[in-house]
N, C-alpha and C positions, 0 to 999 in steps of 0.2 A: 473596426475591430475584427480581427480574423476569427472566424467561427471554428470551434473545435469539432473534430470529427468524433462521432460517437464511438465508444470503445467496441472493438470486435468481440463478437461472442465466441467463447471457447467452444471448439468442436467437441462433440461427444466422444469420450474415450471408448475405444473398442473393447469389448469384453469377450473372452473365449468361453464358449459354453456348448453343451450338447443340445441339439434341437431334434424334435420329431416332426417331420413335415406332415401336415394334416390336410393340405389343399393345394389347388392350382389356380392361379389368377388368370385374368383374360389375356395377359401377355405371355402366358406359359411358364411363369416363374412359380416355384414351389412357395408355399406359405406355411409358417409356423405361428399360429395366432395372427398377430398383426405384423409379423416380421417377414419380409420378402427374402426368399432363398433361391437365387438363380441356379439353374442346372440341377435342381433336386425335384423328386417326385413324391407324391403322397405315399406315406408308409415308410419312407426312408428315414434313417437316423444319421445325422451328420454332426461333425464337430466344426464349429464356425466361429469366426470373429464377428460380433454383432455391434453395430454402431447405429443407434436410433432404431429405425425400422428396416434397416438393410443388413443382410448377412453376406459374408464371404466364406464359402466352404473351404475348409482346410483338409478335411478327411471325410469320406463317406463310409460309415460303418456297416450299413446294410443297403442292399439294392432292392428296389421295387420289382415285382414280377414282370411288369410291362415295360421295364427300362430297355431301350434299344441300344445296341452298340453304335456309337457315332461313326459316321463315314469319314471323319477327318481326325487325325491325331492331335490337332491343336484344340479341339473342342473341350471346353470346360476344364482345362488342366493347367496347373493346379489352381485352386481358388477360383478366379473368374474366367481364366482361359481367354481365347480369342473372342472379341466382341462382335465379329462379323456374323456369327450364328448363335442362336439362343435355344433352338428346339430340336437339335439332332437326337437327343435322348428320348424324345417322344416317338420317333419314327415318323415317316412321311405321311401315313394315313391319319394318325392322331393329330399331327401338326395341322393338316388341312382341316380336320374336324374342328379344331380350336378356332381357326379363322372363320369357318362357317358360323360357328356359335357366336363369335364376336359380332359378325355382320348382322345376323338375324336378331340377336338380342337388342342391338341398337335400333334397327329399322322397324321392328315390330312394336316399338313403343307408340308409333303413329300409324302403322299399317299392319295390324295384328295378323293378317292372313299371308304375309309375305313369305315366299319360298324362293330358294335359289334355283334358277332355271338352267344355269350353265356354269361350269367351272373350267377355266383355262389355266393350265399350269405350264410354266416355263421349265425347260429341261435343266439338268445340272450344267455347270460351267458355261452359263449363258449371259452373265452380267456384263453388259457392254460399257458401263461407266461405273467408276468407283473412285472414292477418295482414299488414297493410301498414305500411310505414315512411313517416313523414310529417315533412317540414320545410317552412318557408315557400316554398321554391322547388323542391320535389321530392316526389313521392308514388309509391310502387310497392314493388318488392322490393329488398332489398339485393343488392349484387354477391356472387358466390360467394366465400366465405371472406374477406369484406371488410366494411367499415362504410359504404362509399359507397352512397347511395340512388339507384337508377336511376329517373329521372323518366319514367314510362311514357307514351308517346304512343299506343301501341297495345298490345294483349295478346291472344294467342290462347287464353289460359287462363281469365281471369276472366269470370264472368257479367256481362252488360252492365249490370245494375243496380249491381254493385260497381264496375266500371270507370268508370261515370258519376259516382261519388262522389270520384274521385281529385282532380279540379280543385277542387271545393268543400273537400275536406280540406286542400289547400294553403292556401286562403284562410283557413280556420279556424286553421291553424298560424301564419299571418302575423298574424292578429288577436290570438291568444294569445301570440305571440312565443315559441313553444315547438317543440321536436322531440319526437315521440311515436310510439308504435305504435298502430294501430287494428285490432282484430279485428272484421271485418265479416261478418255472416251474413244471408243471404236467408231470410226466414220468410214464412209465408202472409199475415201481417198487415203486412209491410214490413221494411225493413232494421233490424237490431239492431247498434248500433255500441258497442263497448267500447274506450275509450281507456286505454292503459297508458303508464306512464312519466311521468305527471304526478301530483304529490301533491295529492289532492283537498282536503286540509285547508288548503293554502296558496293556493287559488284566491281571487282577489279577487271582489268583487261584480260588477265589470264583466265579468270572465271568465265567471262563472256565467251572467250575462245573455246573453253571446255564445253560450254553449253551448246554452242554451234556444232562442235565436233560430235557431241552426243546425239544431236538431232540427225546429223548426217549418217553416223554409224548405225543408228537404230531405224533409219528410214522413216522418221516421224513426218507426219503431215505438217504439224505445227508444234512449237515449243515456246511457251511464254513463262515469264517470271513476274510475279506481282502485277499481273495484268498487262505486262509489256512484252510484245513478241520478240523473242531472241532469234527465232528462225521459222520461216514459213515456206516450206519447200513445195507444198501443194495446199490449195485452199481446202479446208475440211468441209465435206459436203455429205448430206444424206439424201435419200429419195423418199418423198411422201406423196402418195397418190399419183405416182408416175411423174412427179416433178422434182428436179434436183434443186436443193436449197442449201445455201451456205450456212454453216454452223458457227455462230459467234462464240467467242471464248466464254466459258462459264454458263452457257445457256442450258436450260432444263431439257432433258430428253428422258423418255421412258427407259426403265432400267434394262430391259431386254428387247431384242428384235421381236421375239415371239409374243411378249406381252403387248407391245405396241400394235402388232398385227391384230391381236385379239380385240383390243380396245377399239381400234378403227372399225373392225368388222361389226362389233356391237352397235357402234354409233351410226354407221351407214345403214344398217338394217332398221334401226329405230327411226331414222329420218327419211326413209324411203317414201317418195311421193311429195315431199315438201319442195316447193319451188324456190323458197328463200329460207336461209338458215342464219341465225345469229350464233356465232361461236365466241363465247365470253371466257376470258382467261385463256386465250388461244395459244400463247407461246409461239413456237416456231411454225405452227400450222399443222400439227399432228392430225387434227380433224378437218381443219378448214380446207387444206389442199385436196384430200380425197373427196370431201363433200362437193368441192367446186367443179368436179367432173360432171355433176348433174343438177346443180342448184347454184343460185347466187348466194354468196356468203358475205356477211359482215363480221369481221374478225377484230377482236379488241383485247389488248393486254397492256399492262404497265411497263413491260420490259421493252424499252425502245429498240435496242439492237435486234431482238428477235422479231419484232413487228416489221422493222425495216428490211430484214432478210426475207421474211414472208412476202412482203409487198413486192420486192424485186423479183422473187421467184415467180409470183403470180403474173406479174407483167410480162416476164420473159416467156412464160408458157401460155400467155393469153387466157388466163383463168379469171372468171368473174368474181373477184374478191376485192372488197373494200376493206383495207386494214387501217386501224386507228390505234395510236399509242395513248392509253388513258388509264389512270389508276381507278379501278372500279370499286375500291374500298373508300377512297376519298370522294369520287364522283361517279356513283353508280348510274347506269343508264336507267332512266325512268320507264315505268310501264308503258306510257304512251309511245315512247320511241321504239319499244319492242313489239308493239301490236302488229306491225306489218308482216312479221315473220311467222311462217307456218311451223317452224321448229326452233327451239333454243337449246343449244348445248353449252354446258358450263363445267369447267374443270379447274376449280380454284385450288390454291395452296392448301396445306394440311389443316389450317384453321377454319376452312370453309369460306362461303361466299359473302358472309356478313349481310349488310343491308341490301346488297344486290339480289339476294334470294327472294326477298319480299317483293321487289319490283318484277322479278321473273314470274312469281306466282300471280301477280295482278295483271300480267300482260294479256292473258287469255289465249296464249299460243296453244295450238292443238296438241303438240308434242313437246315435252321437256325431257332432256337427257342430262342426268347428273353423273359426272365421273369424279370419283373421289378416292383418296388414299387414306382416309380416316373415317371409320364407321360412325364415330360420335359426331363429327361435324357434318357428315352426310345426313345423319338423322335430324340434326338441328335445321339444316336447310330443307329437308323433306317435310318437316313439321309445317312449314309455311305453305306447302303445296297441298296438304291433306284435305283442306276444306273444299277444294275445287277439282282435284285431280285424283285419279286412281293409279296405283303402282301396278304396271302391267308386266314388267320384266325386271329381274334382278340377276346380275351375273357377277361372279367373283373371278378376278384375274390375279393369279398368284405368281408374281415375279420374284418373290423373295422366299424361296422354299423353306429355308431353315430359320426364318425370323417371323415374328408375329405380325408384320406389316400386311395389310389387306388393301387391295385395289378393287374397286367395284364400279359397275355401271348400273344405274337405276333409271328405268324408263317410265315416264308418267304421261297419261293421256287425260285430256280434259273430259269431265263428265258431260 
């Protein structure tokens, strides 16, 4: 007997009302009681459509005294505006303060005396990878909590190479008569463009020829559709720790060159003197390759193509790296396996290290370095270290100047 699907819940109908914003949450959104009001500041009165606990501003009737003029004309206009930035109305200094408060509030739950020792800020127009939404008459980011694509005429975030591709991508969408997403990455050998949302198997010969022509005309390093290369004119590569490494399609990279350099600098300083280092959730080798210039490194990650690329680069450069493809969530390395290492570096996904954190804490390593893009999961992982380790350094790396995202490096030393 065929099971019936449960009836869909009716979505809450939006109500138009006037709100007085009375607070600011940890993500930089205004709040009116329990209602979140993006792009609004405490003290402001707004007319908004409210659905559940989320509001969409239609009109701002008053301005807070500390409201800053946004640097971008697409910011917060109208309603939700461009979803690429959320904090321009706070100003750069207050936006940074908000991130510092988020980081300290999380980590001080388990290390009450924590202070931020260093702040590294990426400059404007430095984002070297971005996922763009494209249709024949618009290319850019989608509006916050919406489907509309904001057709960017300027951007304070994107690297100029990526911004310069927006207009050509619109022309490509027009030629293909398609709407798609494009993951664009700056590499040392040129732009790597991965198009998503188009079924490669259904592409016509004309469409394939148009894609190859696009890659040629824009001098792209690589262009792929649905994970399938359409044109690879040069192998996309980046340099890490003086070693050239191939960039697999879709692999994770830090958002800015400056942010990557700052993170590497913090990790190298923390691991100084360690003869052997375990680099967990290593990715392409952001830390493993620089560390390998002065220590033996055991690098582990679930992303097979990234690990294979790291392994090939290490062998070609004769670097002392043992690389292993392993899902550390399903099969964490046990404390006994980690005991030989003088330092352990871990840079997990946003959700944190999971069970692996407990094994790291039990390893007895002299130095543990946590790199994180989420203060809450960093705090959860740090809690497991609190019984045996002291937090000796906390650094904030701000790669997303106008968003609430926080990157941090926390250094722990065994008592």
